[in-house]
C-alpha positions as CSV (number, residue, x, y, z in Angstrom):
1,M,-0.4,4.4,-26.4
2,T,2.6,3.0,-24.6
3,A,2.4,0.5,-21.8
4,Q,3.6,3.1,-19.3
5,Q,1.0,5.6,-20.4
6,G,-1.7,3.0,-20.1
7,L,-0.6,2.2,-16.6
8,L,-0.5,5.9,-15.8
9,D,-4.1,6.2,-16.9
10,I,-5.1,3.3,-14.7
11,L,-3.3,4.6,-11.6
12,L,-4.8,8.1,-12.0
13,K,-8.3,6.6,-11.5
14,T,-7.7,6.2,-7.8
15,S,-5.9,7.6,-4.8
16,V,-5.5,4.2,-3.1
17,V,-4.9,0.8,-4.7
18,P,-6.2,-2.0,-2.4
19,V,-3.5,-4.7,-2.1
20,I,-5.4,-7.9,-1.4
21,S,-4.4,-11.5,-0.7
22,I,-7.4,-13.9,-1.3
23,D,-7.4,-17.3,0.4
24,S,-10.8,-18.4,-0.8
25,I,-12.1,-18.0,-4.3
26,S,-15.6,-17.5,-3.0
27,N,-14.6,-14.2,-1.5
28,A,-13.0,-12.7,-4.7
29,V,-16.1,-11.3,-6.5
30,P,-18.0,-10.0,-3.5
31,L,-14.8,-8.4,-2.1
32,A,-14.1,-6.7,-5.5
33,R,-17.7,-5.5,-5.6
34,A,-17.5,-4.1,-2.0
35,L,-14.3,-2.2,-2.9
36,A,-15.8,-0.8,-6.1
37,A,-19.0,0.2,-4.2
38,G,-16.8,2.3,-2.0
39,G,-15.2,4.0,-5.0
40,L,-12.0,1.9,-5.3
41,S,-12.1,0.5,-8.8
42,V,-8.4,-0.4,-9.2
43,I,-7.2,-3.3,-7.1
44,E,-4.1,-5.5,-6.9
45,I,-4.5,-9.2,-6.1
46,T,-1.2,-10.6,-4.8
47,L,0.1,-13.9,-6.1
48,R,0.7,-15.2,-2.6
49,T,-2.1,-17.8,-2.4
50,A,-3.3,-20.8,-4.3
51,A,-6.5,-19.0,-5.1
52,S,-4.9,-15.8,-6.5
53,L,-5.0,-16.5,-10.2
54,D,-8.5,-17.9,-10.0
55,A,-9.5,-14.8,-8.1
56,I,-8.1,-12.5,-10.8
57,R,-9.9,-14.6,-13.4
58,A,-13.2,-14.3,-11.6
59,I,-13.0,-10.6,-10.9
60,A,-11.9,-9.8,-14.5
61,S,-14.8,-11.7,-15.9
62,E,-17.6,-10.8,-13.5
63,V,-16.8,-7.3,-12.1
64,E,-16.6,-5.0,-15.1
65,S,-16.3,-1.9,-12.9
66,V,-13.0,-3.0,-11.5
67,V,-9.5,-2.9,-13.1
68,V,-7.7,-5.9,-11.6
69,G,-3.9,-6.2,-11.4
70,A,-1.6,-9.0,-10.2
71,G,0.9,-8.3,-7.4
72,T,4.0,-10.0,-6.1
73,I,5.2,-10.8,-9.6
74,I,8.8,-12.0,-9.2
75,Q,9.4,-14.1,-12.3
76,P,8.3,-14.0,-16.0
77,A,6.1,-17.1,-15.7
78,Q,4.0,-15.3,-13.2
79,L,3.6,-12.4,-15.5
80,E,2.4,-14.7,-18.3
81,A,0.0,-16.5,-16.0
82,A,-1.4,-13.2,-14.7
83,T,-2.0,-12.0,-18.2
84,R,-3.8,-15.2,-19.2
85,A,-6.0,-14.8,-16.1
86,G,-7.1,-11.4,-17.2
87,A,-5.0,-9.0,-15.1
88,R,-4.7,-5.5,-16.6
89,F,-1.4,-4.7,-15.0
90,A,1.3,-6.3,-12.9
91,V,3.2,-5.2,-9.8
92,S,6.5,-6.5,-8.4
93,P,8.2,-5.9,-5.1
94,G,11.5,-5.3,-6.9
95,Y,12.9,-6.2,-10.3
96,S,15.5,-8.2,-12.1
97,N,16.8,-7.7,-15.7
98,R,15.1,-10.9,-16.6
99,L,11.7,-9.7,-15.3
100,L,12.1,-6.3,-17.1
101,D,13.0,-8.1,-20.3
102,A,9.8,-10.2,-20.0
103,A,7.8,-7.1,-19.3
104,E,8.9,-5.5,-22.5
105,A,7.2,-8.3,-24.5
106,S,4.2,-8.5,-22.2
107,E,0.7,-7.6,-23.1
108,I,0.2,-5.8,-19.8
109,P,2.3,-3.1,-18.1
110,L,4.6,-3.8,-15.1
111,L,4.9,-1.5,-12.1
112,P,8.4,-2.6,-10.7
113,G,9.4,-2.0,-7.2
114,V,12.3,0.1,-5.9
115,A,13.8,0.8,-2.5
116,S,16.8,3.0,-3.4
117,A,17.9,5.8,-5.6
118,S,20.2,3.5,-7.6
119,E,17.3,1.1,-8.3
120,A,15.2,4.1,-9.4
121,L,18.0,5.3,-11.7
122,N,18.3,1.8,-13.3
123,L,14.6,1.9,-14.1
124,I,14.8,5.3,-15.7
125,E,17.6,4.0,-17.9
126,R,15.3,1.2,-18.9
127,G,12.7,3.7,-20.0
128,Y,10.4,3.4,-16.9
129,R,8.6,6.5,-15.6
130,L,6.4,4.7,-13.0
131,A,7.5,2.6,-10.0
132,K,6.3,1.1,-6.8
133,F,8.2,2.2,-3.7
134,F,8.4,-0.8,-1.5
135,P,8.5,-1.4,1.4
136,A,7.6,2.2,1.8
137,E,7.6,2.9,5.5
138,S,10.6,0.8,6.4
139,A,12.6,2.0,3.3
140,G,12.5,5.7,4.3
141,G,8.9,6.7,4.0
142,V,7.6,10.1,3.0
143,D,11.0,11.8,3.7
144,F,12.9,9.5,1.3
145,L,10.4,9.9,-1.5
146,S,10.3,13.6,-1.1
147,S,14.1,13.7,-1.4
148,L,13.9,11.9,-4.8
149,A,11.6,14.4,-6.4
150,S,14.3,16.9,-7.3
151,P,17.1,14.7,-8.6
152,L,14.8,12.2,-10.3
153,P,11.7,14.1,-11.5
154,Q,11.2,11.6,-14.3
155,L,9.9,8.9,-12.0
156,R,6.5,8.8,-10.3
157,F,5.6,6.4,-7.5
158,C,2.9,4.2,-5.9
159,P,4.3,3.7,-2.4
160,T,3.2,0.5,-0.7
161,G,4.1,-1.3,2.5
162,G,3.1,-0.3,6.0
163,I,0.9,2.5,4.8
164,T,-2.2,3.2,6.9
165,R,-5.2,5.4,6.5
166,Q,-3.6,7.9,8.8
167,I,-0.3,8.0,6.9
168,A,-1.6,7.9,3.3
169,P,-2.5,11.6,3.0
170,R,1.1,12.5,3.7
171,Y,2.3,10.5,0.8
172,L,-0.4,11.9,-1.5
173,E,0.8,15.4,-0.8
174,L,4.1,14.6,-2.6
175,T,4.4,15.8,-6.2
176,N,6.0,12.5,-7.3
177,V,3.3,10.2,-5.8
178,L,0.4,9.2,-8.0
179,C,-1.4,6.9,-5.5
180,V,-0.6,4.6,-2.6
181,G,-1.1,0.9,-2.0
182,G,-2.6,-0.5,1.1
183,S,-4.8,-3.1,2.7
184,W,-6.4,-1.3,5.6
185,M,-9.8,-1.0,3.9
186,A,-10.1,-4.8,3.7
187,P,-8.4,-6.3,6.7
188,K,-8.4,-10.1,7.0
189,N,-11.0,-10.1,9.9
190,L,-13.6,-8.3,7.8
191,V,-12.9,-10.5,4.7
192,S,-13.1,-13.7,6.8
193,A,-16.4,-12.4,8.3
194,R,-17.6,-11.5,4.8
195,D,-18.5,-8.1,6.2
196,W,-18.7,-6.5,2.8
197,Q,-20.7,-3.5,4.1
198,S,-17.9,-2.4,6.5
199,I,-15.3,-2.9,3.7
200,T,-17.4,-0.6,1.5
201,V,-17.6,2.0,4.2
202,Q,-13.8,2.0,4.7
203,S,-13.2,2.0,0.9
204,R,-15.4,5.1,0.6
205,A,-13.2,6.9,3.1
206,A,-10.1,5.8,1.2
207,A,-11.5,6.9,-2.1
208,A,-12.3,10.4,-0.7
209,L,-8.5,11.0,-0.7
210,L,-8.6,11.2,-4.5
211,A,-10.6,14.4,-4.4
212,A,-8.2,15.9,-1.9
213,R,-5.3,15.0,-4.0
214,Q,-6.8,16.5,-7.2
215,S,-7.3,19.8,-5.4
216,Q,-3.7,20.2,-4.5
217,I,-1.6,22.8,-6.2
218,G,0.6,21.2,-8.7
219,M,-1.7,18.3,-9.6
220,N,-1.2,19.1,-13.2
221,S,2.4,17.9,-13.0
222,K,1.0,14.4,-12.2
223,I,-1.3,14.1,-15.1
224,T,0.9,15.2,-18.0
225,P,1.6,12.4,-20.5
226,L,4.7,10.3,-20.0
227,T,7.6,10.9,-22.3
């Protein structure tokens, strides 16, 4: 199985990937369990805090029902550190040739970010078939991604950035969108209050979008193996 195919299999498990920044390691495991209890079993922990790598390590070792990835990867050293911590995939807001070169030798797959057709074309030339669209809402939103479907059918996306519970279904209707990334199901106030029950309730509503997506006409085009 190629790295890209492995990443596709991970992303097809969900409709929404929670994008989480963890400030306190004590919140990592209970937060992951609350998200999983609501049906969100694929999560991205951003490398924006001092606790992020320890959080990934704790979730990877203690919450078997969750596939944890590392976000905000911007240099090869972070990719290596995330791999050692137990991340199963990595996500970047953009990409550089240096980062893509490192990803080719990495044990885990990278979901690189794009914000333009030219960047998307560069990824296709490097053999990528999956990409993050970031920052989704400010970079053109649903209309922009829809316009890429015909000229660049090879590439499928996980849009992230400014996506809310209300907007997410519009993205999931697109044939070139696999899932969306967002943080609305675990806002900072609920995490700070350790209100895991409310996070589970909001996660359950987000997870329900998967069933709606799977029922769409043309869903088969999203689950065919990557070539």
